[in-house]
N, C-alpha and C positions, 0 to 999 in steps of 0.2 A: 186592130179591127175587132169590134165587139158586136155580138149578136144581140139584137133587142126585139126578139119575137114577142115577148109578153106585151110590151107597150104597143107595138104595131098591130098585133092581132086584135087587141081590145079596141083600139082606135078604129080599125077597119070595120069591125063588127058593129060598133056604135054608129058609125057613119051610115052603114047600111040599115040601121035600125032593126037588127035581129037579135034574138036571144041566144044565149049559149046553147040552149036546147035545140033551137032551129038549126044552128050551124052543125051541131052534133048529129042531128037527124040526117042532114044532107050528106055528111061525111060517113055515116054509118058507125058512129062511135057514141060513147056516153057523154052526157053533158058535164059530168065530173072531170072528164079528160080535158075538155076545153077550159074549164075553170082552173085546173091545175096548170095548164100552159099559161094562162093569163096571169096567174099569181107567180109565175117564174119557178114553179116547183118541178118542172119537167119540160120535155120537148116532145113534139109529135114524132112518130116514126118517120124516117126520111122518105118512105114511099108515099106518105100522105101529103107531103109538102106541096107537090104540084097541084093536087086537087084543091087545097086551101087557096093557093095563089090564083088558080083558075076561077074559083068561086068569087073572089074579090076583084078579079080583073087586074091583078098586079103581077109583076115579075117576082121570081124567087128572091132576088136581091132586095126588092122593096119589102116583101113579106118579112124578111129577116132583119129589117131596119137598117139596111146598108145602102140606102138610096143616096 
């Protein structure tokens, strides 16, 4: 089982046609954090994952690319 957050996060964001900055503002974080996640250079804190999933109307499994 492999986590594919970077690909899924970018895909969801582009489908919703929002910028990294818009997502970051919604989550109360920096746009640089979102960029780092999408490049696979890190992961969001586990406590923020439900907020990301809720924003995109997906399950945590889907968000992590495990659908």
